[in-house]
N, C-alpha and C positions, 0 to 999 in steps of 0.2 A: 220799591215801591216808590212808585211817582207822585202819591197823593197823601195829605194829611188830613187828619180827620178835624181838626181844627181849623185849618184854612186850606180851600181845595186849590192844589195846582193847575187844576184843568177846570175850565169854563165851558159847558156846554149850551150854546145858545140856538133856539128851535123858535124861529119865527113861523105864524099859522095864520091861515084867515079861511074859514068856513070847511075844515079838512075833516068834520064827520068823524068817526071812530077812528082815523089815522094817528091824532096825538095819542090817543092810549096807548095803541099799538107800539107806537115810536118809544113812549115813554118806557112801556112795559118791557122792552126788547132793552132799552139802553139800562135799565134799572138792573136786569138779570146779568148783563156785562160788566156793570158798574155800579153798586151801589150808592145811595144818595150822600152817605157819607164820608164818601172818597172822590166824588166829583160836585162839582156846582151847578145845577140845573135850572136856567131861565129860559120860561117858553113867554113870548110876546104875542100876545093876541092882536093883531092888526085890524081889529073891527068884525071880528065875525059876527054874524047874525044867525046860526045855527047851533050855537050852544056848544061847540066843540070843546071848549075847556071846561065847561063847568065842573066835569067831574073830578077837578083838581081842588076845587074851593071846599074844604070841610072833611076832606078825607085824610085820614091818618097814614094811607099807605104814599100818597103824594105829598104830605107836609112838608117834605123838605124841598120842594118843587117853588122856586119863584117864580110867582105869575103874574106881569105887568101888561097893563092893556093900552093900545093907542088906536086912533081912529082913522084909519087907514092911510098911514105914511107912507106904504110901499116897503118891497123887501129890502132896498137898502139901507132907508133910515130903521125900517123896523129891526134890521141886525145890529144898527148901530148904538139903537136903543139899550138894547140887552148888553151890548160890549160896553156898555157906559158905566153898566152896574156890577160888572164881572170882575170878580178878585183873580182870577187863574191867572197863572203866569203864560198858559197857553189856552186859545182860543179856539174852541170848533164850532163850526155853525153847521147845521144840521137841518136839512127840511124835515118836514114834520109828517113825512111818509116813508120811513126806512125801516130796515131790521138790520142788528148789527150781531156778530160773532161774540164769544164770551172773552171776555180780556183784551177787547179792541183797542180801546184808549192807551194802554199800554205799550202795545204794540205799534201804534200810530205816533205816539207821542216819543217813543224810543228813536224814532228817526231826527230829530231835531238833535240827537248827540252828533250826530256827521256835521261835519264842517262844510258851511255854508249853508245849511238848510233853514231857509227863513219861513217856508207855507210847504203845506204838504196835505195831498189826498189820498184817500186809500183809493184801490179799484174798486169801480162801482157795477154791481152785476143789477140785472132786472129782476124785480121782484116775481113776477110773471114766468120768465124765463131766465134762471140764475146763471144759465150758459152762455149769455149773451153779457159782456162784460167789456168794460171801456177802461183803459189805463189813462187817464189824463185826456186832455183835448188839444186840438190845434183849429186853426182857420183854412176854408179852401178859398177859392180864387174871387168868391161873391161873399167874403166874411160870414160863413156859415159855418159853425160848428161843427167838426167832425171828431169823432172817439177815435182815440189811438189803441192800436195792438200792445200785448205785452211787452216790456222793454227786455233787451238780451239779459238771459239767464234769470229772470223774473229777480232783477236786483232793482233796487232805490235809483229813480234817475228823474234827471231834470225834463219839464216838460213844458210847452208854451203856456198852455192854462188848465186851471184847475176848477173842475165843476162846482157849480154852487151847493149841489146835493149834500156836500160832505168836505169841508175845508179846514185845515188848522192852522192856527198862525200866530205865531210870539204876539203876547199883547204889547211889548214894547215897539214891533215892527208895525201891528196894526195902527198903533197912535202914531206912530211918526209918519206914515203914509196919509194918515187922516181918515182911516176907514173906509168902508164902502162910500160911493160918492152920492153924498145927500141931493145934489141937485137931479138925481135920476127920478123917475115917477114908475108909480104901479109896478110893473115887473118887465123883466127884457134886459140882457147885457150886464146886469151888474157883477156878474162874476167875471166875464171876462174881462169889463174893463179895468176890477179889481187885479186880474192876473194882470195882465200889461202893465199897469202903472207901478205893480210891485218891481218886474223885470226892468223897467225904464229907470225905476230910481235906485237901482243897483241890488237888489234884493234878488231870491233865487226860489224857485218854486220844483217841487219834487212831484213823483208818484212813489208812494209804497205799495208794491204790487202784492206784498205778502198778507196785506190786510185788506180785505174786501166786505164791503157791507153790500145791501140789497136795496133799491131803491125802486117805488112805485113810478112808472113812468104813463102819464095819463093822456088822452087824445084831446082834453080841455080843461080848464081849469075848472077851480069850485067858487070863481068870481068873475066879475067881466073883465077883460082884458082886449083893450082896444089897440087895433093896430098902429093908429096915431102915437099911442105911449111906447110902443116898442121900437117906431122908426125915429122918434124922439131920442130914446135913449142912444139908439145906433149913432145918431148924427152928433148927438153931445160928446161920445166918445172919441170920434172922429175929429173933432174940433181940439179936445183936449189933447190928443195926442199924435195926430197923424200929421204930415206936410200937405200941402195944397193938391197935388195930385191925388194922393188917396182921400182927400176930402171931397172932390169931383168924383169919384168911384161911387162914393159913400151916397152922396146925393143925386148919382145917376140912381140907383137902387130906388132910392126914395120917390123920384120923379116916375118910376113904373106902376106905383101906387096911386100917383095923380094928386099927391098932397105936399109936394115939394116946399112950396113959396110958404106955406101956412106953417108947416113944422120947424122949416130955416128961421122963421121971423121969432117962434117961439121958443127955440133954441136958444139964440140971441139974447132974447128979452131975459132968459133964465140963469143968465152970467156966463156964457160959455165961454165968451173971449178971454173973461178974467180967470176962469179957469184953465185955459189954454196958458196964459201968461205964466200963472202959477206952475203949472206941472212942467212947463219949458224951461223955467228958471230952477227948478230942483231936479229935473232928471239928470243920469248919468249916462244914458245911453239914448239914441234916436230909434223911431219905428224902422229906418231903414237896416239899424243895426240888429232887432229883434228880429224883422222877417225873413235876413239873412241867415241868423242864427240857426233860427228853426226852418227854414226852408219854405216858409208862409208865399202860398202865390198870389201875394195882393197887393 
């Protein structure tokens, strides 16, 4: 058994905003797989206006859930807020619109017993079409995320990127790399930046294909997401980790949206160059190594 009743070995951190009934669906599925006395559940309500977390308060069933509130921090900082109060040796960050199979935390956390595993994600299928399943992610030539096919033999395998829908990481590793980038705003690229930073800092990421969860993929967010925010995060990622040529490529993508100068100024004012210096000083590999290792055509 991986969990203790007096001190959770695993902390599940679930940020949410205007999720409607999805939070209840997710918690009920998680509870069925791992009771609250075996896992620490933390829900971060990041400024919801639809009352999606109200059911947690005053309920005996959900009394073991730690509910914390924030005022629109964005995904990265909401996750960090949950991690700051987590007690578990392993942190699992989940979206608030997933379902999971029985005993999935045991199976996922067992992956950490393998040599060199610092972070891991399960296979992720679509809640609407479970046969559509991805096994970790990579980037294409335009820095767009692409899902990977099953690894050979359906065995645990290294992957370039872990999807934010469900990612587990050792707590000490999470703290050593500084968590999710607190300089990111709203939503977008926080999971891929975290994955890239882990690899560049000398850690290793894997997919555990034998564990599969289901995720609700939506056509739009239940809260406003501006393209400027998405592009801001992309450019901050580039300044943090890429060489000059790759930064120019990213700037070219942003110029297609017509907002490049304004976004670039805002990113630089947001401390991107300091972040770049900090990351470059700490990393053990550069972006050329990463792109070559995984055959990323960018």
